[in-house]
N, CA and C of each residue as an Amber inpcrd file, in Angstrom:
protein
   303
 146.9070000 168.3660000 166.1670000 146.2500000 168.8230000 167.3580000
 147.0430000 168.3040000 168.5640000 147.2690000 169.1240000 169.5350000
 148.0390000 168.7290000 170.7160000 147.1830000 167.9040000 171.6670000
 147.8350000 167.2970000 172.6580000 147.1240000 166.5010000 173.6520000
 146.0900000 167.3170000 174.4050000 146.4320000 168.5670000 174.7270000
 145.4920000 169.4420000 175.4300000 144.2910000 169.7550000 174.5550000
 144.5270000 170.0110000 173.2900000 143.4280000 170.2950000 172.3630000
 142.4880000 169.0960000 172.2510000 143.0360000 167.8820000 172.2220000
 142.1910000 166.6880000 172.1630000 141.3600000 166.5650000 173.4350000
 141.9310000 166.8820000 174.6080000 141.1720000 166.8090000 175.8620000
 139.9880000 167.7630000 175.8350000 140.2050000 168.9640000 175.3440000
 139.1160000 169.9370000 175.2360000 138.0740000 169.4380000 174.2290000
 138.5450000 168.9100000 173.1160000 137.6420000 168.3750000 172.0920000
 136.7570000 167.2780000 172.6700000 137.3530000 166.3690000 173.4520000
 136.5950000 165.2520000 174.0150000 135.6370000 165.6840000 175.1130000
 135.7640000 166.8950000 175.6330000 134.7550000 167.4140000 176.5580000
 133.4290000 167.6490000 175.8420000 133.5280000 167.9990000 174.5660000
 132.3360000 168.2960000 173.7710000 131.8800000 167.0630000 172.9880000
 132.7990000 166.3620000 172.4010000 132.4970000 165.1890000 171.5700000
 133.0160000 163.9590000 172.3030000 132.1240000 163.0940000 172.7010000
 132.5280000 161.9530000 173.5260000 132.9840000 160.7310000 172.7240000
 132.6820000 160.6940000 171.4350000 133.0000000 159.5140000 170.6430000
 133.4120000 159.9150000 169.2360000 134.5010000 159.2970000 168.7550000
 134.9500000 159.5030000 167.3790000 135.0150000 158.1320000 166.7230000
 134.4790000 158.0230000 165.5370000 134.5420000 156.7900000 164.7710000
 135.5200000 156.9850000 163.6190000 136.4520000 156.0550000 163.4820000
 137.4420000 156.1570000 162.4110000 137.9080000 154.7600000 162.0210000
 138.7070000 154.6830000 160.9980000 139.2750000 153.4100000 160.5520000
 140.7040000 153.3030000 161.0660000 141.2380000 152.0880000 161.0660000
 142.6370000 151.9250000 161.4570000 143.5590000 152.6570000 160.4780000
 143.1550000 152.7320000 159.2210000 143.9840000 153.3980000 158.2090000
 144.1880000 154.8760000 158.5290000 143.1980000 155.5380000 159.1060000
 143.3450000 156.9620000 159.4080000 143.6570000 157.2360000 160.8790000
 143.5800000 156.2220000 161.7190000 143.8000000 156.4100000 163.1540000
 145.1840000 156.9790000 163.4520000 146.2110000 156.4390000 162.8260000
 147.5840000 156.8860000 163.0620000 147.7920000 158.3530000 162.7370000
 147.2130000 158.8020000 161.6320000 147.3510000 160.2170000 161.2580000
 146.5390000 161.1050000 162.1870000 145.3340000 160.6560000 162.5270000
 144.4520000 161.4730000 163.3530000 145.0070000 161.6820000 164.7630000
 145.5980000 160.6400000 165.3210000 146.0860000 160.7000000 166.6970000
 147.6130000 160.6090000 166.7750000 148.3030000 161.0620000 165.7640000
 149.7580000 160.9160000 165.7000000 150.5070000 161.6210000 166.8270000
 149.9390000 162.6740000 167.3840000 150.6370000 163.4270000 168.4290000
 150.3400000 162.9180000 169.8310000 149.5140000 161.8990000 169.9450000
 149.1770000 161.3620000 171.2610000 150.0770000 160.1840000 171.5910000
 150.4740000 160.0880000 172.8440000 151.3670000 159.0210000 173.2800000
 150.6230000 157.8370000 173.8670000 151.3840000 156.9940000 174.5300000
 150.8380000 155.7780000 175.1360000 149.7850000 156.1160000 176.1840000
 148.7180000 155.3600000 176.1570000 147.6160000 155.4670000 177.1130000
 147.0350000 156.8790000 177.2220000 147.0290000 157.6080000 176.1290000
 146.4990000 158.9760000 176.1500000 145.0020000 159.0350000 175.8600000
 144.4220000 157.9560000 175.3680000 142.9770000 157.8850000 175.1690000
 142.3860000 156.9930000 176.2540000 141.2190000 157.3570000 176.7300000
 140.5840000 156.5600000 177.7800000 140.1650000 155.1890000 177.2790000
 139.3290000 155.1710000 176.2440000 138.7840000 153.9250000 175.7230000
 138.9460000 153.8600000 174.2090000 139.1940000 152.6610000 173.7130000
 139.1470000 152.3670000 172.2780000 138.2290000 151.1590000 172.1260000
 137.2120000 151.3090000 171.2870000 136.2790000 150.2250000 170.9920000
 136.5830000 149.7030000 169.5900000 136.7830000 148.4150000 169.4670000
 137.0670000 147.8050000 168.1690000 135.9510000 146.8150000 167.8610000
 135.1740000 147.1100000 166.8230000 134.0970000 146.2230000 166.3830000
 134.5830000 145.4460000 165.1700000 134.0500000 144.2620000 164.9830000
 134.4640000 143.3650000 163.8930000 135.9720000 143.1010000 163.9520000
 136.4630000 142.8430000 165.1620000 137.8890000 142.6120000 165.3700000
 138.3850000 141.3500000 164.6670000 137.4730000 140.4540000 164.3270000
 137.8610000 139.2540000 163.5950000 138.3840000 139.5570000 162.2040000
 138.0210000 140.7070000 161.6580000 138.4770000 141.0990000 160.3210000
 139.7790000 141.8970000 160.3590000 140.1840000 142.3520000 161.5270000
 141.3540000 143.2310000 161.6290000 142.5920000 142.4440000 162.0410000
 143.7110000 142.7440000 161.4130000 144.9730000 142.1170000 161.8030000
 145.5150000 142.8250000 163.0480000 146.2500000 142.1110000 163.8880000
 146.8240000 142.7440000 165.0810000 147.6980000 143.9530000 164.7460000
 148.4130000 143.8830000 163.6330000 149.2880000 144.9810000 163.2350000
 148.5030000 146.2570000 162.9790000 147.3000000 146.1320000 162.4470000
 146.5150000 147.3210000 162.1320000 145.9450000 147.9850000 163.3830000
 145.7630000 147.2230000 164.4510000 145.1910000 147.7680000 165.6820000
 146.2460000 148.1910000 166.7050000 147.5010000 147.8900000 166.4580000
 148.5520000 148.1230000 167.4560000 148.6150000 149.5730000 167.9240000
 148.5750000 150.5300000 167.0170000 148.6650000 151.9390000 167.3930000
 147.4830000 152.3960000 168.2230000 146.3020000 151.9400000 167.8790000
 145.1020000 152.3020000 168.6420000 145.1700000 151.7130000 170.0490000
 145.5660000 150.4580000 170.1500000 145.6420000 149.8110000 171.4570000
 146.7420000 150.4190000 172.3210000 147.8320000 150.8360000 171.7020000
 148.9330000 151.4710000 172.4300000 148.4860000 152.7940000 173.0440000
 147.6200000 153.5050000 172.3540000 147.1460000 154.8050000 172.8300000
 145.9920000 154.6960000 173.8280000 145.4760000 153.5020000 174.0460000
 144.2940000 153.3130000 174.8900000 144.6710000 152.9070000 176.3110000
 143.9480000 153.4790000 177.2620000 144.0640000 153.0010000 178.6420000
 143.2380000 151.7270000 178.8180000 142.1120000 151.6620000 178.1060000
 141.2180000 150.5170000 178.1410000 140.7590000 150.2290000 176.7100000
 140.4640000 148.9590000 176.4340000 139.9610000 148.5980000 175.1080000
 138.8390000 147.5690000 175.2360000 137.8480000 147.7160000 174.3960000
 136.7720000 146.7380000 174.2650000 136.8630000 146.2140000 172.8360000
 137.1830000 144.9410000 172.7090000 137.4160000 144.3370000 171.4010000
 136.3560000 143.2700000 171.1710000 135.5650000 143.4420000 170.1010000
 134.4540000 142.5360000 169.8190000 134.5700000 142.0260000 168.3900000
 134.5110000 140.7230000 168.2330000 134.5480000 140.1510000 166.8940000
 134.6780000 138.6440000 166.9510000 134.3060000 137.9910000 165.8940000
 134.3730000 136.5410000 165.8100000 135.2430000 136.1560000 164.6160000
 136.4910000 135.7190000 164.8720000 137.3730000 135.3690000 163.7550000
 136.9050000 134.1490000 162.9690000 136.0070000 133.3680000 163.5360000
 135.4740000 132.2260000 162.7930000 134.3640000 132.6530000 161.8330000
 133.7480000 133.8040000 162.1130000 132.6900000 134.3120000 161.2470000
 133.2890000 135.1090000 160.0890000 134.1420000 136.0580000 160.4010000
 134.7870000 136.8930000 159.3910000 136.2900000 136.8210000 159.5980000
 136.9990000 136.3760000 158.5970000 138.4520000 136.2270000 158.7200000
 139.1480000 137.5660000 158.4850000 140.4120000 137.6880000 158.9180000
 141.1480000 138.9370000 158.7100000 141.2600000 139.2960000 157.2320000
 141.1860000 140.5870000 156.9660000 141.3280000 141.0840000 155.6060000
 142.7990000 141.3900000 155.3610000 143.4010000 140.6420000 154.4580000
 144.8240000 140.7990000 154.1380000 144.9330000 140.9590000 152.6350000
 145.6240000 141.9950000 152.1910000 145.7470000 142.2530000 150.7530000
 146.9700000 141.5900000 150.1270000 147.8610000 141.1040000 150.9450000
 149.0670000 140.4540000 150.4230000 148.7190000 139.0360000 149.9570000
 149.2430000 138.6190000 148.8020000 148.9700000 137.2570000 148.3290000
 149.4650000 136.2080000 149.3300000 148.7170000 135.1250000 149.4680000
 149.0410000 134.0690000 150.4270000 150.4300000 133.4940000 150.1920000
 150.7960000 133.3060000 148.9300000 152.1120000 132.7430000 148.6130000
 153.2340000 133.6860000 149.0620000 153.0670000 134.9740000 148.8390000
 154.0780000 135.9490000 149.2710000 154.1880000 135.9590000 150.7910000
 153.0530000 135.9190000 151.4510000 153.0520000 135.8910000 152.9140000
 153.7850000 134.6500000 153.4220000 153.5150000 133.5130000 152.8340000
 154.1620000 132.2620000 153.2450000 155.6590000 132.3040000 152.9980000
 156.0800000 132.8520000 151.8620000 157.5130000 132.9410000 151.5460000
 158.2530000 133.8590000 152.5220000 157.6530000 134.9820000 152.8500000
 158.2670000 135.9090000 153.8060000 158.3680000 135.2430000 155.1810000
 157.3090000 134.5620000 155.5860000 157.3080000 133.8780000 156.8790000
 158.3730000 132.7920000 156.9420000 158.5190000 132.0400000 155.8620000
 159.5250000 130.9820000 155.8040000 160.9290000 131.5640000 155.8970000
 161.1730000 132.6320000 155.1620000 162.4940000 133.2790000 155.1510000
 162.8780000 133.8110000 156.5350000 161.9030000 134.3230000 157.2700000
 162.1890000 134.9420000 158.5680000 161.8000000 134.0630000 159.7530000
 161.4560000 132.8070000 159.4640000 161.1050000 131.8200000 160.4880000
 159.9760000 132.3040000 161.4040000 158.9460000 132.8460000 160.7890000
 157.7720000 133.3160000 161.5160000 156.7910000 132.1530000 161.6500000
 156.3110000 131.8730000 162.8570000 155.3490000 130.7760000 162.9980000
 154.0340000 131.0830000 162.2840000 153.3720000 130.0490000 161.8240000
 152.1270000 130.1990000 161.0600000 151.0800000 130.9960000 161.8410000
 151.0230000 130.8130000 163.1390000 150.0380000 131.5100000 163.9600000
 150.2120000 133.0300000 163.9090000 151.4130000 133.5040000 163.6250000
 151.6880000 134.9420000 163.6030000 151.4200000 135.5820000 162.2410000
 151.0500000 134.8070000 161.2350000 150.7840000 135.3600000 159.9160000
 149.5240000 136.2220000 159.9510000 149.5250000 137.3660000 159.2800000
 148.3540000 138.2440000 159.3010000 147.0720000 137.5670000 158.8490000
 147.1590000 136.6490000 157.9050000 145.9370000 135.9830000 157.4280000
 145.4480000 134.9020000 158.3800000 146.2440000 134.5520000 159.3880000
 145.8920000 133.4740000 160.3080000 145.4660000 133.9320000 161.6980000
 145.6150000 135.2140000 161.9730000 145.2650000 135.7070000 163.3060000
 144.5540000 137.0470000 163.1910000 143.8270000 137.4060000 164.2170000
 143.0960000 138.6850000 164.1870000 143.2230000 139.3620000 165.5490000
 142.7120000 140.5870000 165.6050000 142.7570000 141.3360000 166.8530000
 142.0480000 140.5510000 167.9280000
């Protein structure tokens, strides 16, 4: 769907709910700051990498979540993550399992 088609669509439908997994495909033709608002709920469970495309497309974002209540969901084994970080000199704070949106 083109940018113009999305504008017409949003005249009728004011809110779309989706996952980060499908966000990239759904809005693949939209560029930077092409969406007015992006709301992220349970941001404590989401890794920054998973939200990057949504935030890039947003003019404004409302991000709500408590990383102390629910930790980020990471499917990569902790040992593999640590080994990759060590090899590439990535600080611990930047590891997907250690930080959230």
